[in-house]
C-alpha positions in Angstrom: 8.4 15.4 -16.7 11.2 14.3 -18.7 12.4 11.1 -16.8 15.5 10.8 -18.5 16.5 14.4 -17.9 15.5 14.1 -14.5 17.7 10.9 -13.7 20.6 12.3 -15.7 22.5 13.1 -12.6 23.5 9.4 -12.3 27.3 8.8 -12.8 27.0 4.9 -12.5 24.1 2.6 -12.0 22.5 2.6 -8.2 23.2 -0.7 -6.5 20.2 -2.4 -4.9 19.5 -5.2 -2.4 15.9 -6.5 -2.5 14.6 -8.3 0.6 11.9 -11.0 -0.2 11.7 -12.4 -3.6 8.1 -13.0 -3.8 5.6 -11.4 -6.5 6.9 -7.9 -5.6 10.4 -8.8 -5.3 10.6 -11.0 -8.2 9.1 -8.4 -10.4 11.5 -5.8 -9.3 14.6 -8.5 -10.0 13.1 -9.0 -13.2 13.0 -5.4 -14.3 16.2 -4.7 -12.5 18.1 -6.8 -15.3 16.9 -3.9 -18.1 17.0 -0.7 -16.0 20.1 1.2 -17.5 20.6 3.2 -14.1 20.2 0.6 -11.7 21.9 -2.8 -10.9 19.9 -5.7 -8.6 22.6 -8.1 -7.8 21.9 -8.8 -4.1 18.6 -10.8 -2.9 17.9 -11.8 0.6 15.1 -14.2 1.5 14.1 -16.6 4.4 16.5 -19.3 2.6 19.6 -18.4 0.6 18.4 -20.9 -1.9 14.9 -19.4 -2.4 16.9 -16.0 -3.4 19.0 -17.7 -5.7 16.1 -19.5 -7.5 14.6 -16.1 -7.9 17.6 -15.0 -9.7 17.7 -18.0 -12.1 13.7 -17.4 -12.7 14.5 -14.3 -14.3 17.1 -15.7 -16.4 20.5 -15.2 -14.5 22.9 -18.2 -15.1 23.1 -20.6 -12.0 26.8 -20.2 -12.0 26.8 -16.4 -11.8 24.8 -16.7 -8.5 26.8 -17.2 -5.1 24.8 -18.2 -2.1 26.4 -16.4 1.1 26.3 -17.4 4.5 29.0 -14.8 5.7 29.9 -11.2 5.2 33.3 -12.3 3.9 31.7 -14.8 1.4 29.4 -11.8 0.4 32.5 -9.4 -0.2 34.4 -11.9 -2.2 31.5 -12.8 -4.3 30.9 -9.1 -5.0 34.3 -8.7 -6.2 33.9 -11.7 -8.6 31.0 -10.0 -10.2 28.5 -12.3 -8.8 24.9 -12.1 -8.2 24.5 -12.8 -4.3 21.6 -14.4 -2.3 21.7 -14.9 1.1 19.5 -15.5 4.2 20.2 -12.8 6.3 20.5 -9.1 5.6 23.5 -8.6 8.0 25.5 -10.9 5.6 25.2 -8.3 2.9 24.8 -4.7 4.4 28.6 -4.1 4.3 28.6 -4.4 0.3 28.7 -1.2 -1.8 25.0 -0.8 -1.9 22.8 2.1 -2.2 19.3 1.0 -1.5 17.7 -1.7 0.6 14.4 -2.8 -1.0 12.2 -4.2 1.9 9.7 -6.6 0.4 8.8 -9.1 2.7 5.5 -8.3 3.8 6.2 -9.2 7.4 5.8 -6.9 10.0 8.1 -7.9 12.5 11.1 -8.9 10.1 10.6 -6.0 8.0 10.8 -3.7 11.1 14.1 -5.3 11.6 15.4 -5.1 7.9 14.3 -1.3 7.7 16.2 -0.4 11.2 19.3 -2.4 9.9 19.2 -0.9 6.6 19.1 2.8 7.8 21.5 2.0 10.3 24.0 0.4 7.8 23.8 4.2 6.1 21.7 2.8 3.1 18.4 4.4 1.5 15.3 2.3 2.5 12.4 1.7 0.2 9.4 0.4 2.0 7.3 -2.1 -0.1 6.0 -3.5 3.1 2.8 -1.6 3.7 2.4 -3.7 6.9 5.7 -2.0 8.6 4.9 1.6 7.1 1.5 1.2 8.8 2.9 1.0 12.4 6.3 2.4 12.2 6.8 4.2 9.0 7.2 7.7 10.2 9.9 6.6 12.6 11.7 4.6 9.9 11.7 8.2 8.0 13.0 10.3 11.0 15.6 7.8 11.7 16.9 7.9 8.1 16.7 11.5 7.7 19.0 11.9 10.8 21.4 9.8 8.8 21.1 11.8 5.8 19.3 8.9 4.2 15.5 8.6 3.2 12.9 5.8 3.7 10.3 6.1 1.1 7.4 4.4 -0.3 7.4 2.5 -3.6 6.4 3.4 -7.0 4.6 0.4 -8.5 2.4 0.3 -5.4 -0.9 2.3 -4.9 0.4 4.4 -1.8 3.0 6.1 -3.7 1.0 6.4 -7.2 -1.8 8.0 -5.3 0.5 10.4 -3.1 2.0 11.5 -6.7 -1.5 12.3 -8.2 -2.7 14.0 -4.8 0.6 16.2 -4.7 0.2 17.0 -8.5 -3.3 18.1 -8.0 -2.3 20.3 -5.2 0.4 21.8 -7.3 -2.1 22.5 -9.8 -4.6 24.0 -7.4 -7.2 21.4 -7.8 -9.9 21.1 -4.8 -9.5 17.6 -4.1 -12.9 16.2 -2.8 -11.9 12.7 -2.9 -8.8 10.4 -3.5 -8.4 6.7 -3.5 -7.8 3.6 -5.2 -9.7 0.7 -6.5 -9.6 -2.7 -4.8 -7.3 -5.3 -6.2 -9.7 -7.5 -7.9 -12.3 -6.2 -10.3 -16.1 -7.2 -10.1 -16.7 -8.5 -13.3 -20.4 -9.4 -14.2 -21.7 -11.1 -17.3 -25.2 -10.0 -17.4 -26.3 -12.8 -19.8 -25.1 -15.9 -17.3 -25.7 -13.6 -14.4 -22.4 -14.9 -12.9 -19.9 -12.4 -11.4 -16.4 -13.0 -11.3 -13.6 -11.6 -8.8 -10.2 -13.1 -8.0 -10.9 -16.3 -9.8 -14.2 -17.2 -8.0 -17.4 -17.2 -9.8 -20.8 -16.3 -7.9 -24.4 -16.4 -9.4 -25.9 -13.2 -8.9 -28.4 -12.6 -11.4 -30.2 -10.0 -9.5 -27.2 -7.7 -10.2 -28.4 -6.9 -13.6 -31.1 -4.7 -12.0 -28.4 -2.5 -10.4 -25.9 -2.2 -13.5 -26.8 1.4 -14.2 -26.9 4.4 -12.1 -29.6 6.3 -14.0 -31.2 8.8 -11.6 -31.0 6.7 -8.4 -29.7 8.3 -5.4 -26.0 7.2 -4.8 -26.6 5.3 -1.2 -29.8 3.8 -2.6 -27.8 2.1 -5.5 -24.5 1.2 -3.5 -26.4 -0.2 -0.8 -28.5 -2.6 -3.0 -25.2 -3.7 -4.9 -23.7 -4.6 -1.5 -26.7 -6.6 -0.5 -26.7 -8.5 -3.6 -23.0 -9.0 -3.4 -23.0 -9.8 0.3 -21.3 -13.1 -0.2 -18.0 -11.5 -1.4 -15.7 -9.4 0.5 -16.3 -5.6 0.4 -13.4 -4.6 3.1 -9.9 -5.8 2.5 -7.4 -4.9 5.1 -4.4 -4.0 2.5 -6.8 -1.6 0.9 -7.1 0.3 4.5 -3.5 0.0 5.0 -2.4 1.4 1.8 -4.7 4.6 2.6 -3.1 4.8 6.0 0.4 5.3 4.2 -1.5 8.1 1.9 -2.7 9.9 5.0 0.9 10.0 6.8 2.1 11.6 3.7 -0.8 14.0 2.7 -3.0 14.5 5.7 -6.2 13.3 3.9 -8.0 10.8 5.9 -11.2 8.8 5.5 -14.6 10.3 6.5 -15.6 6.9 8.0 -13.2 4.3 9.8 -14.4 1.3 7.4 -14.8 3.3 4.5 -17.7 3.6 2.1 -16.0 1.1 -0.2 -18.8 1.2 -3.1 -19.3 -1.2 -5.9 -19.3 1.2 -8.7 -18.6 1.3 -12.5 -15.9 3.5 -13.6 -17.8 6.5 -14.9 -19.9 6.6 -11.7 -16.9 7.0 -9.5 -17.1 11.2 -9.7 -20.7 11.0 -8.7 -20.5 8.6 -6.1 -17.5 10.3 -4.4 -19.0 13.5 -4.2 -20.3 15.1 -1.1 -23.8 13.7 0.1 -25.4 17.3 0.1 -24.6 17.3 -3.6 -25.5 13.8 -4.8 -22.7 11.7 -3.4 -21.8 9.6 -0.4 -19.1 11.7 1.5 -19.8 13.5 4.6 -17.2 15.9 4.0 -14.5 16.9 1.2 -11.0 15.6 1.2 -11.7 11.8 2.2 -9.8 9.1 1.2 -11.7 5.7 -0.1 -11.8 2.8 -2.1 -14.1 1.6 -4.6 -14.9 -2.1 -6.3 -14.6 -1.9 -10.1 -17.8 -3.2 -11.5 -17.5 -3.9 -15.1 -18.6 -6.2 -17.9 -16.1 -8.7 -19.3 -15.6 -6.8 -22.2 -15.1 -3.1 -20.7 -11.9 -1.7 -19.1 -10.2 -2.8 -15.9 -9.2 -0.1 -13.2 -6.4 -3.0 -12.4 -5.9 -1.8 -8.8 -5.3 1.9 -10.1 -5.8 5.2 -8.1 -7.9 8.2 -8.8 -9.0 11.8 -7.4 -12.1 13.5 -7.6 -11.7 17.3 -8.2 -14.5 19.9 -8.1 -15.1 21.2 -11.3 -14.6 25.1 -10.8 -15.0 26.4 -14.2 -17.8 24.6 -15.8 -17.2 25.4 -19.6 -13.8 24.2 -19.3 -15.0 20.9 -17.7 -17.7 20.6 -20.4 -15.0 21.0 -23.2 -13.0 18.0 -21.2 -16.2 15.9 -20.6 -16.7 16.2 -24.7 -13.1 14.9 -24.7 -13.8 11.9 -22.8 -12.9 12.9 -19.0 -15.3 11.7 -16.7 -17.6 14.2 -15.0 -20.3 13.5 -12.2 -24.1 13.6 -13.4 -24.2 17.0 -11.8 -21.3 18.4 -13.3 -19.8 19.4 -10.0 -16.8 16.8 -10.2 -14.5 15.2 -12.2 -12.3 11.9 -11.8 -8.5 12.2 -12.6 -7.0 8.8 -12.4 -4.1 6.3 -13.2 -5.8 2.8 -14.0 -2.7 0.8 -12.9 0.0 -0.3 -10.7 3.2 -2.2 -12.1 4.4 -3.6 -8.9 8.4 -3.8 -9.2 8.3 -2.9 -12.9 8.2 0.7 -12.0 10.0 0.8 -8.5 13.2 1.8 -10.0 12.0 5.5 -10.1 11.6 5.6 -6.2 15.2 3.5 -6.0 16.8 6.5 -8.3 14.9 9.2 -6.6 16.2 8.2 -3.2 19.7 7.6 -4.4 20.4 10.4 -6.5 18.5 13.0 -4.7 17.7 11.8 -1.3 14.0 12.2 -1.9 11.3 10.2 -0.9 8.3 9.9 -3.1 6.1 10.4 -0.3 6.3 13.2 2.1 9.8 13.8 3.3 8.6 14.3 6.8 5.6 11.9 7.2 3.5 12.3 10.3 1.3 9.5 12.1 -2.0 10.5 11.6 -3.9 7.3 11.2 -3.5 3.8 13.1 -5.0 0.4 11.2 -6.5 -1.1 14.1 -8.5 -4.6 14.5 -12.1 -5.3 15.6 -12.9 -8.6 16.6 -16.1 -9.9 14.3 -16.4 -13.0 17.0 -15.4 -13.7 20.3 -11.6 -14.3 20.7 -10.7 -16.5 23.3 -7.5 -15.9 25.8 -4.8 -18.0 24.5 -5.6 -17.9 21.1 -3.4 -16.5 18.2 -4.0 -13.7 16.0 -2.3 -15.4 13.0 -2.0 -13.4 10.0 -2.4 -15.2 6.7 -3.5 -15.4 3.1 -2.5 -13.2 0.2 -4.4 -10.2 1.9 -2.5 -10.7 5.3 -5.7 -10.4 7.2 -6.4 -11.6 10.7 -9.2 -14.3 11.0 -12.0 -13.2 13.3 -11.2 -9.5 12.6 -12.0 -6.8 10.4 -9.7 -3.8 9.9 -10.6 0.2 10.6 -8.7 3.3 10.3 -8.8 5.6 13.5 -6.9 8.6 14.7 -3.1 7.5 15.9 -2.7 7.3 19.4 0.4 6.4 21.6 0.8 2.7 22.7 -1.1 2.5 26.2 -2.9 -0.4 27.5 -6.4 0.7 26.9 -5.8 2.0 23.4 -6.1 -0.1 20.1 -3.2 -2.1 19.1 -1.8 -1.1 15.6 -2.8 -4.0 13.3 0.2 -5.4 12.4 1.6 -5.1 15.7 -1.3 -7.2 16.9 -0.9 -9.9 14.1 1.0 -13.1 15.2 0.5 -12.3 18.9 -1.4 -14.3 21.7 -4.2 -13.0 23.2 -4.0 -12.7 27.1 -7.5 -12.1 27.5 -10.8 -12.5 25.8 -12.3 -10.0 23.4 -15.8 -10.0 22.7 -17.3 -9.7 19.3 -17.5 -6.3 18.2 -14.5 -4.9 20.3 -11.5 -3.2 19.2 -8.4 -5.3 20.1 -6.5 -3.3 22.6 -2.8 -3.3 23.5 -3.5 -5.0 27.0 -5.1 -7.5 25.1 -1.8 -9.2 23.3 1.2 -10.7 24.6 4.4 -9.1 22.9 8.0 -10.2 23.4 9.9 -7.0 24.9 12.5 -7.8 22.4 10.2 -7.1 19.5 11.7 -4.5 17.0 8.5 -3.5 15.8 7.4 -2.4 19.4 10.6 -0.6 19.9 10.3 1.7 17.0 6.7 1.9 17.6 7.6 3.4 21.0 10.3 5.6 19.5 7.8 6.8 16.9 5.1 7.9 19.7 8.1 9.6 21.6 9.2 11.5 18.3 5.2 12.4 17.8 3.8 12.9 21.0 -0.1 12.1 21.4 -0.3 11.3 17.7 -3.2 12.6 15.4 -5.1 12.3 18.6 -3.1 15.2 20.2 
């Protein structure tokens, strides 16, 4: 596709506001200074000074930034050509912005920002997957009613994987599996016997025995690697959350609630994500999943990229492609097509431009709630304790995450993971139990709760219907 031609409808730069100036938001601001068809003059964070420092960090002169506490101050700063920093989205919603980019990662605040942006008549780019996983289809429907869109974002895996899946469907490929690499590679030095992941080193010399697939059965090899690497996390909440967003746009779902999540070398992926009856791991075709990229230090990274595994319908063609370096399974029945990167806010502008110029989402135009991300207690959780969300992965201590068919809110139904986050338990939850809506205390004024109830009304029964 010729991107310059596709976006040539622009008669002026698209004006944006980014909410949340952390890693993604900062990269969006930095690249926004260079995108010819987009301006990033407005940033909102928990403190206006934090947003102002984000502008300064990417080279904006401090004297060109105004910290605004009221809508009138923001309007004057806009007229003066200033960059605008604020602590409240409401202060800047009256400005002539086209798109609000929500990147806080905070479920409750993100729901509020999404609702406000849509109600104010702006397009919404929803970077916060935590919000999307609970109420994304509702926000998309509310935006459509106002002639706007709520969209996932290029630069993050859900949008990139949706693009790869829909490209393959357009071309008529049969998709056997689709997914992403986990965020951090498993880098193994066979000489030292040390595996490094996310900056932490682990002495695992036994892994050297399991570095090649050879003629071993897929299940046997992946279980052996999992046992050797038992000290490393092999399921991460963000991976499941991102696949949920993909499911709601494509209809593809995992074939097991906690995913297979094998530790795999890149050339092994088309073999491992084949059908179990044909040498792979999957119980059925069309499954979403994740793998942990196992590689030697000198080998290329998958860098949190995305992939599809397709069936090789014409053997001679795929033999030719294999000779050109494409990755084909050892039985010749499957091939992997992949995009081994995501660039955070550096490539988010394409989502922004598509929303503003064409009124199109880079996900489904009408996403459907196929899945819910839910929490299972990994130990006994006492009544009165809080399900605090923390860390880089926004996990909840004492729980694991699973993907189940979406169900409407009800006391006995599992609570969506990020609706449960930061809530107090009203009763004990035993180890192994899913955390139900009745187990948590939710402020009736919760915007996330209100939007989820609206979503349940829009899609009665969800995927369980």
